[in-house]
C-alpha positions as CSV (number, residue, x, y, z in Angstrom):
1,X,-83.3,137.0,-105.3
2,X,-82.1,133.0,-105.0
3,X,-79.4,133.5,-107.3
4,X,-77.9,136.5,-105.5
5,X,-78.1,134.8,-102.2
6,X,-75.8,132.0,-103.9
7,X,-73.4,134.3,-105.2
8,X,-73.2,136.4,-101.9
9,X,-72.7,132.7,-100.6
10,X,-70.2,131.7,-102.8
11,X,-68.2,134.8,-102.5
12,X,-67.7,134.3,-98.7
13,X,-66.8,130.8,-98.9
14,X,-64.0,131.7,-101.5
15,X,-63.0,134.6,-99.0
16,X,-63.0,132.2,-96.0
17,X,-60.8,129.9,-98.3
18,X,-58.4,132.9,-99.1
19,X,-58.1,134.1,-95.6
20,X,-57.7,130.2,-94.4
21,X,-54.7,130.3,-97.2
22,X,-53.0,133.3,-96.1
23,X,-53.0,132.1,-92.3
24,X,-51.3,128.9,-93.4
25,X,-49.0,130.7,-95.3
26,X,-47.6,133.0,-92.0
27,X,-47.8,130.2,-89.8
28,X,-45.6,128.3,-92.7
29,X,-43.7,131.2,-92.7
30,X,-42.4,132.0,-89.0
31,X,-40.1,128.8,-87.6
32,X,-37.1,128.7,-86.0
33,X,-33.5,130.1,-87.0
34,X,-32.1,126.6,-88.9
35,X,-35.6,127.4,-91.2
36,X,-35.3,126.2,-94.6
37,X,-36.5,128.8,-96.8
38,X,-39.2,127.5,-99.5
39,X,-37.8,129.8,-102.1
40,X,-34.1,127.7,-101.5
41,X,-35.9,124.7,-102.0
42,X,-37.8,125.0,-105.1
43,X,-36.6,127.7,-107.3
44,X,-37.8,127.4,-110.3
45,X,-41.7,127.9,-111.2
46,X,-44.3,128.1,-113.7
47,X,-47.2,130.3,-113.0
48,X,-50.2,132.5,-114.2
49,X,-51.3,135.8,-113.8
50,X,-54.9,136.9,-114.2
51,X,-55.0,140.4,-114.7
52,X,-51.9,142.9,-115.1
53,X,-49.1,141.0,-115.5
54,X,-47.4,141.9,-118.1
55,X,-48.9,145.2,-118.3
56,X,-51.7,145.3,-119.3
57,X,-53.0,142.1,-120.0
58,X,-55.8,140.4,-119.1
59,X,-53.9,136.8,-118.5
60,X,-50.2,136.0,-118.5
61,X,-48.0,132.8,-118.1
62,X,-44.5,133.2,-116.6
63,X,-41.4,131.0,-115.7
64,X,-39.7,132.6,-112.6
65,X,-36.3,132.2,-111.1
66,X,-35.7,132.3,-107.5
67,X,-32.0,133.6,-107.8
68,X,-31.5,134.5,-104.5
69,X,-33.4,134.2,-101.1
70,X,-34.9,137.7,-101.5
71,X,-34.6,137.8,-105.6
72,X,-37.1,136.3,-108.4
73,X,-36.1,137.1,-112.2
74,X,-39.1,136.0,-114.4
75,X,-40.7,135.9,-118.2
76,X,-43.5,135.9,-119.1
77,X,-46.0,136.3,-122.1
78,X,-49.9,138.0,-122.0
79,X,-52.6,138.9,-124.3
80,X,-55.3,141.6,-123.8
81,X,-59.0,142.0,-123.7
82,X,-59.5,141.7,-127.4
83,X,-57.0,138.8,-127.5
84,X,-55.1,139.9,-130.7
85,X,-52.4,141.7,-129.0
86,X,-49.7,139.8,-127.7
87,X,-47.2,141.2,-124.3
88,X,-43.7,140.1,-123.9
89,X,-42.4,141.0,-120.7
90,X,-39.9,140.2,-117.9
91,X,-38.4,141.8,-114.5
92,X,-37.3,141.2,-111.1
93,X,-39.4,141.0,-107.5
94,X,-37.6,141.9,-104.4
95,X,-39.3,139.6,-101.6
96,X,-38.5,139.5,-97.6
97,X,-36.2,136.5,-97.2
98,X,-37.0,134.2,-94.4
99,X,-40.5,134.5,-95.3
100,X,-42.9,132.6,-97.5
101,X,-45.3,134.9,-97.4
102,X,-43.7,138.4,-98.4
103,X,-44.4,141.6,-99.7
104,X,-42.7,142.5,-102.9
105,X,-41.5,145.4,-104.8
106,X,-40.9,144.8,-108.1
107,X,-39.9,146.4,-111.6
108,X,-40.8,145.2,-114.7
109,X,-41.0,145.7,-118.6
110,X,-42.9,144.9,-121.4
111,X,-43.7,144.9,-125.1
112,X,-46.8,145.5,-126.3
113,X,-46.9,144.3,-130.0
114,X,-50.0,145.3,-132.1
115,X,-50.8,147.9,-134.7
116,X,-54.4,148.8,-133.4
117,X,-54.1,148.4,-129.4
118,X,-55.8,150.7,-127.1
119,X,-55.5,151.2,-124.0
120,X,-57.3,153.3,-121.7
121,X,-55.3,156.3,-122.3
122,X,-55.1,156.1,-125.9
123,X,-53.5,154.2,-128.8
124,X,-50.2,152.5,-128.3
125,X,-48.3,150.8,-131.1
126,X,-45.7,148.6,-130.7
127,X,-44.8,149.8,-127.0
128,X,-42.3,149.5,-124.6
129,X,-44.3,149.5,-121.1
130,X,-42.0,150.0,-117.9
131,X,-44.1,149.4,-114.7
132,X,-43.7,148.7,-111.1
133,X,-45.6,146.4,-108.6
134,X,-46.2,145.8,-105.4
135,X,-48.2,142.9,-103.2
136,X,-47.8,139.9,-101.5
137,X,-46.3,137.0,-102.6
138,X,-46.6,133.3,-101.1
139,X,-44.5,130.5,-102.1
140,X,-45.4,127.2,-99.6
141,X,-43.2,124.4,-98.7
142,X,-44.7,122.1,-101.1
143,X,-44.1,124.2,-104.1
144,X,-47.8,126.1,-104.3
145,X,-47.4,129.6,-104.9
146,X,-50.2,132.5,-104.9
147,X,-49.4,136.2,-104.9
148,X,-51.8,139.7,-105.7
149,X,-50.4,143.1,-105.8
150,X,-50.8,146.0,-108.5
151,X,-48.9,147.2,-111.4
152,X,-48.4,150.7,-112.5
153,X,-47.2,151.8,-115.8
154,X,-45.0,154.6,-115.7
155,X,-45.6,154.8,-119.8
156,X,-49.1,154.7,-119.7
157,X,-49.9,156.2,-116.4
158,X,-52.2,153.8,-115.3
159,X,-52.5,150.7,-113.3
160,X,-54.3,147.2,-113.0
161,X,-54.3,144.7,-109.8
162,X,-53.3,140.9,-110.5
163,X,-53.9,137.6,-109.3
164,X,-51.2,135.0,-109.8
165,X,-51.2,131.1,-108.9
166,X,-48.6,128.5,-110.0
167,X,-46.1,126.0,-109.1
168,X,-42.7,125.9,-107.9
169,X,-40.1,122.8,-109.0
170,X,-37.1,121.4,-107.0
171,X,-33.3,122.3,-108.9
172,X,-31.8,118.5,-108.4
173,X,-31.9,116.9,-104.3
174,X,-34.0,118.2,-101.9
175,X,-31.7,119.6,-98.9
176,X,-31.8,117.1,-95.9
177,X,-32.4,119.8,-93.7
178,X,-35.6,120.4,-95.3
179,X,-37.1,116.7,-93.9
180,X,-35.6,117.8,-90.6
181,X,-37.8,120.4,-90.5
182,X,-40.5,118.9,-91.5
183,X,-41.2,120.9,-94.9
184,X,-41.2,118.3,-97.0
185,X,-42.6,114.9,-96.3
186,X,-40.5,112.2,-97.0
187,X,-42.4,110.0,-99.2
188,X,-42.6,113.1,-101.6
189,X,-38.9,112.9,-102.5
190,X,-39.8,112.1,-106.1
191,X,-41.7,115.2,-106.8
């Protein structure tokens, strides 16, 4: 009885932290016309996804490039439940420009490599998978990236939710107007 109460308390604490982070992201997203978007300041990222990215992995590591204010290209590597099946994938996400907390729509592809890999719809051997994703992506002005959503594979006819977290880095000098907008602390210029 006590253990279930502790689990419930921890779950509530996690929910409160997640809700607070989303509120901060929303506040970070709405600013004036001279706003410098965090995707402009920090275009290169490394992040980890749990479940479903690349589909149907349970764990994946990705590199991202914010090519435009509304377009992120990504490439990554993942493993399935048996930890023997490797997935290599890549794709693109469309985001709302001007918002650090943004809904996204993605189109991705992945290559599943294993002779005995099984997915819920049957056996797939060395298969190419095409899947679409929808969700929310938040890239803060200091580089933190959080995302969650749902991927649906057209090849398999099934989907998985996913959660991702990572960090985005500046490419070259931080724009001066980022300091003026107080999006980047002046004493952090070396990061």
